[in-house]
C-alpha positions in Angstrom: 108.3 82.5 78.5 105.2 84.7 78.6 103.3 85.8 81.6 99.6 84.8 81.9 97.3 87.1 84.0 97.5 84.7 87.0 101.3 85.0 87.1 101.1 88.7 87.2 98.5 88.5 90.1 100.9 86.2 92.0 103.7 88.6 91.5 101.5 91.5 92.8 100.7 89.5 95.9 104.3 88.4 96.6 105.6 92.0 95.9 103.2 93.2 98.7 103.7 90.4 101.2 107.3 89.3 100.4 106.4 85.7 101.2 103.2 83.6 100.9 102.1 80.0 101.2 100.8 77.8 98.5 97.5 77.3 100.5 97.0 81.1 100.7 97.6 81.6 97.0 95.2 78.7 96.3 92.5 80.4 98.4 93.1 83.9 96.9 93.1 82.8 93.3 90.6 80.0 93.5 92.7 77.4 91.6 94.2 74.1 92.7 97.4 73.6 94.6 98.8 71.7 91.6 98.2 74.8 89.4 99.8 77.1 91.9 102.8 74.9 92.3 103.3 74.9 88.5 102.9 78.7 88.4 105.5 79.1 91.1 107.9 76.8 89.3 107.6 78.9 86.1 108.1 82.2 88.1 111.1 80.7 89.9 112.6 79.6 86.5 112.1 83.2 85.2 114.0 84.5 88.3 111.1 86.4 89.9 110.7 84.3 93.1 112.4 81.7 95.2 110.6 78.6 96.3 110.4 77.6 100.0 108.8 74.7 101.8 105.1 75.2 101.2 105.4 78.6 99.6 107.4 81.3 97.8 109.1 84.6 98.3 110.3 87.5 96.2 113.7 86.8 94.7 116.0 89.3 96.4 119.2 89.5 98.4 118.4 89.6 102.1 122.0 90.5 103.0 121.6 93.9 101.3 117.9 94.5 102.0 117.5 97.7 104.1 114.4 99.8 104.3 114.3 103.3 102.9 114.1 104.7 106.4 117.4 103.0 107.2 119.1 103.9 104.0 118.2 107.6 104.0 120.1 108.0 107.3 123.4 106.6 106.0 126.1 108.8 104.3 123.7 111.7 104.2 126.3 114.4 103.4 127.8 112.3 100.6 124.4 111.7 99.1 123.5 115.4 99.2 126.8 116.3 97.5 126.1 113.7 94.8 122.6 115.1 94.3 123.9 118.7 94.1 126.4 117.6 91.4 123.6 115.7 89.5 121.5 118.9 89.6 124.1 120.6 87.3 123.3 118.1 84.6 119.6 119.2 84.4 118.3 122.1 82.3 115.0 123.9 82.3 112.3 122.1 80.3 114.1 118.7 80.5 112.3 115.5 80.9 114.0 113.4 83.5 113.5 110.1 85.4 114.1 109.9 89.2 114.5 106.5 90.7 113.5 105.5 94.2 116.2 105.8 96.9 117.5 108.4 99.2 120.0 110.1 96.8 117.3 110.6 94.2 115.1 112.0 96.9 117.8 114.6 97.7 118.0 115.4 94.0 114.3 116.0 94.0 114.8 118.6 96.7 117.4 120.3 94.5 115.1 120.7 91.5 112.0 122.0 93.3 112.1 125.5 91.6 112.9 124.2 88.1 110.5 124.1 85.2 110.9 120.4 84.2 109.0 117.2 83.7 109.8 114.4 86.2 108.8 110.8 85.8 109.3 108.6 88.9 108.3 105.4 90.7 109.3 106.9 94.1 106.7 107.9 96.6 109.3 110.1 98.4 110.1 112.0 95.2 106.4 112.5 94.6 105.9 113.9 98.1 108.8 116.3 97.6 107.6 117.6 94.2 103.8 117.2 94.5 103.1 120.9 95.4 105.6 122.5 93.1 103.7 124.3 90.4 106.6 124.4 87.9 107.1 120.6 88.0 105.2 118.4 85.7 105.1 115.2 87.7 104.3 111.8 86.3 103.8 108.7 88.5 104.3 105.3 86.8 101.9 103.4 89.1 102.4 99.8 90.0 102.6 97.7 93.2 103.9 99.6 96.2 106.8 98.2 98.2 106.8 99.9 101.6 110.4 99.1 102.5 111.7 100.6 99.2 109.2 103.4 99.0 108.7 102.6 95.3 106.2 101.2 92.8 107.2 98.1 90.8 105.8 95.4 88.6 104.5 95.1 85.0 102.5 98.3 85.0 105.3 100.8 85.4 107.4 98.9 82.8 104.6 99.1 80.3 103.9 102.7 81.1 107.6 103.7 80.4 107.2 102.5 76.8 105.2 105.7 76.2 108.0 108.1 77.2 111.3 109.4 75.8 113.4 110.5 78.7 116.3 112.9 78.2 118.2 112.0 81.4 117.5 109.2 83.9 119.0 109.2 87.4 119.1 105.7 88.9 120.4 104.3 92.2 122.5 101.1 92.4 122.9 98.7 95.4 126.2 97.3 94.0 128.8 98.3 91.4 131.8 96.1 90.3 134.9 97.2 88.4 133.9 95.6 85.2 130.8 97.8 85.0 128.2 95.6 86.6 125.4 97.4 88.3 123.0 95.5 90.5 119.9 95.9 92.7 118.2 93.9 95.4 115.6 92.1 93.4 114.6 91.3 89.8 111.5 93.5 89.8 113.7 96.6 90.5 116.2 95.5 87.9 113.6 95.0 85.2 112.2 98.5 85.8 115.6 100.1 85.7 116.4 98.2 82.5 113.3 99.7 80.8 114.2 103.2 82.1 117.7 102.8 80.5 116.1 101.7 77.2 114.0 104.9 76.8 116.7 107.3 78.1 119.0 109.5 76.1 121.5 110.0 78.9 121.8 107.4 81.7 123.2 108.4 85.1 123.9 106.3 88.2 123.9 108.1 91.5 125.8 106.0 94.1 128.0 106.8 97.1 131.4 105.0 97.2 130.2 102.4 99.7 128.4 100.7 96.8 131.6 100.2 94.9 133.1 96.7 95.0 129.8 95.1 96.1 127.2 93.1 94.2 123.5 92.6 94.9 121.1 89.9 93.8 120.0 91.1 90.3 122.1 92.8 87.6 120.3 95.6 85.7 123.2 97.1 83.7 126.6 96.3 82.4 129.4 98.3 80.7 127.9 100.3 77.9 124.4 100.5 79.4 125.3 103.5 81.6 126.9 106.9 80.6 127.8 108.6 83.8 128.5 107.6 87.4 128.3 110.3 90.0 129.9 109.2 93.3 132.0 110.7 96.1 135.8 111.0 96.6 135.9 107.6 98.4 135.9 106.2 94.9 139.6 106.9 94.6 140.3 104.1 97.0 137.8 101.7 95.7 137.0 99.9 92.4 138.7 101.0 89.2 136.0 101.7 86.6 138.3 103.1 83.9 138.4 101.7 80.4 134.7 100.7 80.2 133.4 103.9 78.5 131.9 105.3 81.7 132.4 108.9 82.7 133.1 109.3 86.5 132.1 112.5 88.2 133.3 113.0 91.8 131.0 115.1 94.0 133.2 117.0 96.5 
């Protein structure tokens, strides 16, 4: 099912506001309520939104939804260790992708002095690297989500088609033993999926608290990811052996 421009505009609005009424969308887009309700039904069928009485909201898992300010103050030492180990996978002149999320922000701090190209959808990564003269920094653009500190939507997905990334570093809200990686909403998942498509080496950065949990939207399965960098808590968590995934423990 193909998007029409109005669908993309609705997604932009809902991405910003999280929830909106049919009446508000009708006024903003200057179309009838019947048209808006049809649009919302299509977007719900595609998995982008969930309908509510008189309106709609972004399809995401409220149980796992935490703002970036909350997440970056949890398991700080583990995340920094994971970032330090991830740094060893990067070479001068590489082209890498850094996802949004606190662990990727710590990785950005690790690579400040390197001469590399960094593509990102993360405002925090941009802020860390913006003044570094040796970093060639590329922002994907898109619709800004304050609670995630990231840019999402059709624009960054389309922009990614123009790149060939050597190594991508992605976060994951949930990881199951059969190699299922998930995020909080479908917009995040679709962007991650496009990153994986254009990446030569695909790395997940996730502390062990993510193992054994699942979030709203799956973005990768066994075979879609090459490396998982996690912490020693993995030893007592989900078994990910036998799915072709290399596990690196950051001590």
